[in-house]
Each structure stands twice: as structure tokens, then as C-alpha cells.
C-alpha positions in Angstrom: 0.0 0.0 0.0 1.5 3.4 -1.0 2.5 5.8 1.7 0.0 8.6 2.2 1.5 12.0 1.7 1.3 14.2 4.9 -1.1 17.1 4.6 -0.1 20.6 5.6 -1.9 20.4 8.9 -0.1 17.2 9.8 3.3 18.8 8.8 2.6 21.8 11.1 1.6 19.4 13.9 5.0 17.8 13.9 6.6 21.2 14.4 6.3 21.8 18.1 6.2 25.5 18.7 5.2 25.2 22.4 8.9 25.4 23.3 11.8 27.4 22.0 13.7 26.1 19.0 16.9 24.4 20.2 19.0 24.3 17.0 22.2 23.0 18.7 20.4 19.9 20.1 18.0 19.4 17.2 18.5 16.3 15.0 19.5 16.7 11.4 15.9 15.7 10.4 14.4 18.5 12.6 16.8 21.1 11.2 16.1 19.9 7.7 12.3 20.2 8.4 12.8 23.7 9.8 14.7 24.7 6.6 12.1 23.1 4.4 9.3 25.1 6.1 11.2 28.3 5.5 11.8 27.4 1.9 8.1 26.9 1.6 7.5 30.3 3.2 9.8 32.0 0.7 7.6 30.9 -2.3 4.2 31.8 -0.9 2.2 34.8 -2.2 2.1 36.2 1.3 5.9 36.4 1.6 6.2 37.8 -1.9 3.8 40.6 -0.9 5.8 41.2 2.3 9.0 41.3 0.2 7.5 43.8 -2.2 6.3 46.0 0.7 9.7 45.9 2.4 11.4 46.8 -0.9 9.1 49.8 -1.4 9.7 50.9 2.2 13.5 50.5 1.8 13.3 52.8 -1.3 11.3 55.4 0.6 13.6 55.3 3.6 16.7 55.5 1.5 15.4 58.5 -0.3 14.6 60.2 3.0 18.1 59.5 4.3 19.8 60.9 1.2 17.6 63.9 0.8 17.3 64.5 4.6 13.6 65.2 4.1 10.7 63.3 5.7 7.8 61.9 3.7 5.8 65.0 4.6 8.5 67.3 3.2 9.9 68.4 6.6 13.7 68.7 6.9 15.2 65.9 9.1 17.7 66.4 11.9 20.7 64.2 12.1 19.1 62.2 14.9 16.1 61.4 12.8 18.3 60.4 9.9 20.2 58.0 12.2 16.8 56.5 13.3 15.9 56.0 9.6 19.2 54.2 9.0 18.4 51.9 11.9 15.0 51.2 10.5 16.5 50.6 7.0 18.9 48.0 8.4 16.1 46.3 10.4 14.0 46.0 7.3 16.9 44.5 5.4 17.6 42.0 8.2 13.9 41.0 8.3 13.9 40.5 4.5 17.0 38.3 4.7 15.9 36.4 7.8 14.5 33.3 6.1 17.8 32.7 4.2 19.8 33.4 7.4 17.8 30.9 9.3 18.0 28.3 6.6 21.8 28.7 6.7 21.8 28.4 10.4 19.6 25.2 10.3 21.6 23.6 7.5 25.1 24.9 7.5 27.1 24.5 4.4 29.4 21.4 4.2 32.8 22.0 5.6 35.7 22.2 3.2 37.4 18.8 2.7 40.4 18.0 4.7 43.7 18.8 3.1 45.2 15.7 1.4 49.0 15.6 1.1 48.9 12.3 -0.8 49.9 13.2 -4.4 47.9 10.1 -5.6 44.7 11.0 -3.8 41.8 11.9 -6.0 40.1 13.9 -3.2 43.0 16.3 -2.4 43.4 19.9 -3.6 45.1 19.7 -7.0 47.0 22.9 -6.4 49.1 21.2 -3.7 50.2 18.3 -6.0 53.5 18.8 -7.7 53.2 18.1 -11.4 56.4 16.4 -12.4 55.8 16.8 -16.1 56.7 20.5 -15.9 60.1 20.0 -14.4 63.0 20.1 -16.9 
């Protein structure tokens, strides 16, 4: 009998949000599930709307920072420009948060260990002396 595919409600049930996410002690499968949920989020219409809204806000804020003029046309003081810079960076961080969390849940593979064996097929080729070029 073929295995029944889990529905979205069943997938969300297996994600226990009643306690904090403990990434360091989570199994590889749990971290992979977390990353998959975030990948699903990134392709939803709701996230695309949020991204577009954040992009529009970033443009407005950037213009206010450069021109030192508020949205209402009032000149901005240096303190207000600094607050806009903070807000700009916060929006950028929020926009990049799904990718940052995915990288945290599933870190990239580490670089292979250096092989000093000239006959190894897994070593870094730059470290192998090519004897054909010695004359």
C-alpha cells in the first residue's frame, strides 16, 4: 500500500512551537524540516507581498536618508536620519531572515580536509607537484 503524503496540517503538527527552537540539540531531520518550512514560506504569495512591501519601504527610507527630508516634506535632523538608518537596516535584516535561518539550520558542508597524498583523488590539486613540468 503506498504511503500517504502528509497534509499541511499534519506537517505543522510535527513542528512543536510550544517550546523554543533548540538548534544546537536538534536532530538533522528536525533542522532539515525547519529549513524546508522556511523554503516553503519564501515561495508563498504572502511572503512575496511582504518582500515587495519591504522593498518599497527601503526605497522610501533610502530617499529620506539621502535627501534628509521626511515623507511629509519636513527637513530631518541628524538624529532622525540616524533612526531612519536603523529602520532601514532592520527591514533589510527582516527581509534576509528566512535565508539566514536556513543557513543556520543547515550549515554548508565544511571544506574537505587537506590531502597531502599526491595520488589522492580527493586532495586539492594545487598542492600536488606536477612532475611533467620539471625540466
